[in-house]
Backbone as CSV, one residue per row, in Angstrom:
resi,resn,N_x,N_y,N_z,CA_x,CA_y,CA_z,C_x,C_y,C_z
1,LEU,31.566,24.865,8.944,30.256,25.047,9.572,29.138,24.714,8.588
2,SER,29.217,25.198,7.350,28.165,24.915,6.377,28.095,23.431,6.026
3,VAL,29.267,22.731,6.021,29.264,21.293,5.757,28.498,20.573,6.860
4,ALA,28.723,20.968,8.111,28.020,20.347,9.231,26.520,20.600,9.124
5,LEU,26.152,21.789,8.730,24.733,22.093,8.579,24.107,21.285,7.451
6,ILE,24.822,21.143,6.349,24.309,20.349,5.227,24.156,18.893,5.647
7,LEU,25.162,18.350,6.320,25.064,16.960,6.782,23.921,16.802,7.775
8,GLY,23.764,17.772,8.668,22.666,17.716,9.634,21.318,17.749,8.940
9,THR,21.173,18.580,7.927,19.930,18.664,7.178,19.643,17.362,6.438
10,THR,20.682,16.791,5.830,20.510,15.527,5.125,20.045,14.436,6.081
11,THR,20.662,14.373,7.252,20.280,13.374,8.248,18.836,13.586,8.680
12,LEU,18.463,14.833,8.923,17.101,15.142,9.318,16.123,14.767,8.215
13,ALA,16.466,15.055,6.963,15.600,14.698,5.841,15.423,13.190,5.760
14,ASN,16.510,12.441,5.933,16.415,10.979,5.896,15.555,10.458,7.032
15,ALA,15.668,11.049,8.207,14.857,10.619,9.347,13.381,10.843,9.054
16,LYS,13.058,11.963,8.417,11.662,12.237,8.073,11.133,11.209,7.080
17,GLU,11.957,10.835,6.102,11.530,9.839,5.112,11.268,8.489,5.750
18,ASN,12.031,8.137,6.786,11.941,6.823,7.397,11.054,6.777,8.630
19,LYS,10.336,7.850,8.911,9.488,7.826,10.101,8.351,6.831,9.903
20,PRO,7.844,6.272,11.002,6.801,5.253,10.896,5.533,5.793,10.228
21,PHE,4.912,4.944,9.430,3.643,5.280,8.798,2.664,4.182,9.167
22,VAL,1.596,4.549,9.852,0.548,3.604,10.205,-0.778,4.247,9.832
23,GLN,-1.646,3.461,9.208,-2.941,3.967,8.785,-3.980,2.878,9.042
24,GLN,-5.147,3.271,9.481,-6.265,2.349,9.698,-7.392,2.747,8.764
25,GLY,-8.150,1.773,8.311,-9.297,2.078,7.465,-9.786,0.854,6.735
26,LYS,-10.569,1.110,5.714,-11.138,0.023,4.924,-10.331,-0.190,3.656
27,ALA,-10.159,-1.461,3.323,-9.475,-1.824,2.075,-10.413,-2.690,1.254
28,SER,-10.364,-2.500,-0.041,-11.121,-3.322,-0.971,-10.117,-3.950,-1.926
29,TRP,-10.613,-4.737,-2.869,-9.701,-5.325,-3.844,-10.257,-5.135,-5.247
30,TYR,-9.361,-5.192,-6.221,-9.785,-5.092,-7.617,-9.079,-6.162,-8.416
31,GLY,-9.732,-6.645,-9.442,-9.182,-7.794,-10.148,-9.507,-7.886,-11.612
32,PRO,-10.445,-8.784,-11.973,-10.646,-9.186,-13.370,-10.755,-8.050,-14.384
33,GLY,-11.472,-7.006,-14.081,-11.644,-5.919,-15.042,-10.380,-5.122,-15.306
34,PHE,-9.386,-5.249,-14.435,-8.154,-4.472,-14.556,-6.935,-5.330,-14.876
35,HIS,-7.086,-6.646,-14.805,-5.970,-7.565,-15.022,-5.334,-7.318,-16.396
36,GLY,-4.012,-7.097,-16.405,-3.289,-6.855,-17.651,-3.242,-5.411,-18.089
37,ARG,-4.034,-4.553,-17.476,-4.006,-3.136,-17.828,-2.809,-2.452,-17.165
38,THR,-2.466,-1.290,-17.639,-1.324,-0.549,-17.115,-1.701,0.157,-15.812
39,THR,-0.844,0.004,-14.796,-1.064,0.688,-13.527,-0.477,2.097,-13.609
40,ALA,-0.686,2.887,-12.577,-0.200,4.271,-12.563,1.324,4.359,-12.646
41,ASN,2.041,3.316,-12.198,3.504,3.383,-12.288,4.021,2.809,-13.605
42,GLY,3.127,2.378,-14.491,3.518,1.939,-15.822,3.648,0.435,-16.017
43,GLU,3.536,-0.346,-14.956,3.624,-1.801,-15.117,2.252,-2.404,-15.367
44,ARG,2.239,-3.619,-15.804,0.976,-4.340,-16.044,0.424,-4.848,-14.721
45,TYR,-0.869,-4.664,-14.521,-1.517,-5.123,-13.295,-1.710,-6.627,-13.338
46,ASN,-1.261,-7.290,-12.286,-1.448,-8.726,-12.126,-2.343,-8.923,-10.913
47,MET,-3.589,-9.290,-11.138,-4.537,-9.414,-10.033,-4.137,-10.511,-9.047
48,ASN,-3.269,-11.425,-9.459,-2.835,-12.505,-8.573,-1.568,-12.155,-7.794
49,GLY,-1.015,-10.987,-8.061,0.200,-10.545,-7.370,-0.111,-10.002,-5.987
50,LEU,0.906,-9.459,-5.366,0.770,-8.876,-4.026,1.087,-7.390,-4.106
51,THR,0.142,-6.642,-4.670,0.318,-5.210,-4.876,-0.886,-4.451,-4.331
52,ALA,-0.756,-3.120,-4.328,-1.819,-2.279,-3.799,-1.810,-0.917,-4.463
53,ALA,-2.963,-0.271,-4.394,-3.109,1.111,-4.841,-3.335,1.972,-3.605
54,HIS,-2.545,3.039,-3.501,-2.677,3.991,-2.396,-2.727,5.387,-2.999
55,ARG,-3.417,6.298,-2.342,-3.595,7.633,-2.901,-2.305,8.423,-3.047
56,TYR,-1.369,8.311,-2.094,-0.199,9.191,-2.155,1.142,8.559,-1.792
57,LEU,1.188,7.371,-1.218,2.493,6.778,-0.892,3.287,6.544,-2.174
58,PRO,4.597,6.720,-2.125,5.412,6.545,-3.337,5.338,5.124,-3.897
59,PHE,5.407,5.019,-5.216,5.453,3.710,-5.864,6.662,2.951,-5.328
60,GLY,6.491,1.671,-5.117,7.561,0.840,-4.592,7.541,0.699,-3.081
61,THR,6.752,1.521,-2.405,6.644,1.416,-0.948,6.091,0.045,-0.591
62,LYS,6.734,-0.594,0.384,6.243,-1.894,0.859,5.449,-1.667,2.134
63,LEU,4.293,-2.315,2.181,3.386,-2.171,3.311,3.033,-3.531,3.888
64,GLU,2.951,-3.599,5.196,2.361,-4.779,5.830,0.917,-4.422,6.111
65,VAL,0.014,-5.198,5.552,-1.419,-4.961,5.706,-1.974,-6.084,6.565
66,THR,-2.644,-5.724,7.658,-3.232,-6.703,8.564,-4.734,-6.501,8.595
67,CYS,-5.472,-7.568,8.366,-6.937,-7.517,8.404,-7.382,-7.631,9.854
68,ASN,-8.138,-6.662,10.317,-8.601,-6.660,11.703,-9.575,-7.800,11.993
69,GLN,-10.366,-8.233,11.001,-11.342,-9.300,11.221,-10.697,-10.679,11.277
70,THR,-9.719,-10.935,10.395,-9.134,-12.278,10.306,-7.811,-12.406,11.046
71,GLY,-7.149,-11.282,11.327,-5.842,-11.302,11.970,-4.709,-11.675,11.025
72,LYS,-5.029,-11.920,9.740,-4.017,-12.304,8.754,-3.310,-11.068,8.211
73,SER,-2.034,-11.253,7.831,-1.231,-10.161,7.281,-0.624,-10.558,5.950
74,VAL,-0.316,-9.539,5.146,0.359,-9.743,3.869,1.233,-8.523,3.606
75,ILE,2.333,-8.732,2.906,3.187,-7.620,2.499,2.913,-7.331,1.029
76,VAL,2.606,-6.070,0.733,2.299,-5.643,-0.630,3.214,-4.501,-1.032
77,ARG,3.287,-4.265,-2.328,4.072,-3.167,-2.893,3.111,-2.208,-3.590
78,VAL,3.239,-0.917,-3.311,2.387,0.093,-3.940,2.823,0.278,-5.391
79,ASN,1.901,0.042,-6.332,2.207,0.221,-7.751,1.108,0.959,-8.508
80,ASP,0.101,1.449,-7.783,-1.029,2.086,-8.449,-1.601,3.165,-7.537
81,ARG,-2.474,3.989,-8.091,-3.159,5.038,-7.342,-4.604,4.637,-7.106
82,GLY,-5.131,5.066,-6.007,-6.494,4.753,-5.610,-6.489,4.536,-4.104
83,PRO,-7.563,4.121,-3.538,-8.855,3.822,-4.138,-9.646,5.100,-4.437
84,PHE,-10.557,4.963,-5.343,-11.374,6.105,-5.758,-12.844,5.911,-5.418
85,HIS,-13.121,4.956,-4.527,-14.501,4.656,-4.150,-14.659,4.810,-2.642
86,GLY,-15.591,5.642,-2.228,-15.884,5.793,-0.812,-14.716,6.320,-0.006
87,ASN,-14.678,5.925,1.252,-13.622,6.422,2.145,-12.574,5.343,2.417
88,ARG,-12.304,4.518,1.438,-11.314,3.451,1.594,-9.899,4.017,1.544
89,VAL,-8.978,3.317,2.220,-7.595,3.786,2.280,-6.659,2.996,1.380
90,LEU,-7.107,1.835,0.892,-6.227,0.978,0.106,-7.057,0.089,-0.811
91,ASP,-6.583,-0.100,-2.034,-7.123,-1.103,-2.955,-6.064,-2.180,-3.100
92,LEU,-6.433,-3.408,-2.857,-5.507,-4.537,-2.914,-5.691,-5.336,-4.184
93,SER,-4.637,-6.000,-4.617,-4.789,-6.981,-5.692,-5.602,-8.143,-5.128
94,LYS,-6.203,-8.929,-5.999,-6.993,-10.076,-5.549,-6.113,-11.056,-4.772
95,GLY,-4.862,-11.241,-5.221,-3.938,-12.138,-4.527,-3.716,-11.725,-3.083
96,ALA,-3.563,-10.423,-2.841,-3.367,-9.926,-1.481,-4.650,-10.076,-0.663
97,ALA,-5.780,-9.750,-1.282,-7.064,-9.879,-0.582,-7.342,-11.333,-0.207
98,LYS,-6.942,-12.245,-1.078,-7.125,-13.667,-0.796,-6.323,-14.077,0.438
99,GLN,-5.078,-13.613,0.535,-4.248,-13.949,1.696,-4.803,-13.353,2.989
100,LEU,-5.502,-12.232,2.882,-6.108,-11.616,4.064,-7.461,-12.221,4.409
101,GLY,-8.033,-12.970,3.472,-9.339,-13.582,3.709,-10.512,-12.648,3.505
102,ILE,-10.362,-11.667,2.587,-11.463,-10.710,2.377,-12.031,-10.740,0.961
103,VAL,-11.683,-11.742,0.174,-12.183,-11.787,-1.207,-13.705,-11.885,-1.222
104,GLN,-14.272,-12.752,-0.425,-15.728,-12.944,-0.423,-16.477,-11.692,0.024
105,ARG,-15.993,-11.037,1.065,-16.645,-9.825,1.578,-16.437,-8.628,0.662
106,GLY,-15.275,-8.590,0.018,-14.954,-7.479,-0.874,-14.273,-6.315,-0.194
107,VAL,-14.548,-6.116,1.082,-13.989,-5.008,1.853,-13.633,-5.532,3.239
108,GLY,-12.539,-5.015,3.798,-12.167,-5.380,5.155,-11.549,-4.205,5.882
109,SER,-11.633,-4.239,7.182,-10.999,-3.231,8.027,-9.543,-3.639,8.202
110,VAL,-8.616,-2.724,7.901,-7.195,-3.070,7.915,-6.353,-2.047,8.657
111,LYS,-5.160,-2.515,9.039,-4.106,-1.662,9.566,-2.973,-1.741,8.551
112,ILE,-2.465,-0.597,8.142,-1.393,-0.520,7.144,-0.155,0.033,7.841
113,GLU,0.969,-0.663,7.710,2.231,-0.199,8.269,3.293,-0.198,7.185
114,LYS,3.950,0.939,7.006,5.039,1.041,6.034,6.241,0.287,6.573
115,ILE,6.791,-0.630,5.764,7.965,-1.371,6.205,9.202,-1.034,5.395
116,LEU,9.047,-0.416,4.229,10.178,-0.045,3.392,9.771,1.001,2.389
């Protein structure tokens, strides 16, 4: 009986970890001033990569980010913490912002979906 309960709990815990995550809000990007510096997960920041900073999602989480204005999407990996400015939900690397078409504006309205 206890083995069944443990297995049931493990399955339930895994289901909770894999539940869908969708978030809407504003995303900005960061680049030149941080390029080469250490991110919160300990790796070097590459502004031309496809990474993002999120306040609480685990490092390594892969997100599909879709820009509501341009309709373009990009897949990024969370490797840093932030954003720390305003009510934004995500800070993107310049490479990711470029693929979304928001480099010139600096900020865009996005939908974030956890994919892994």
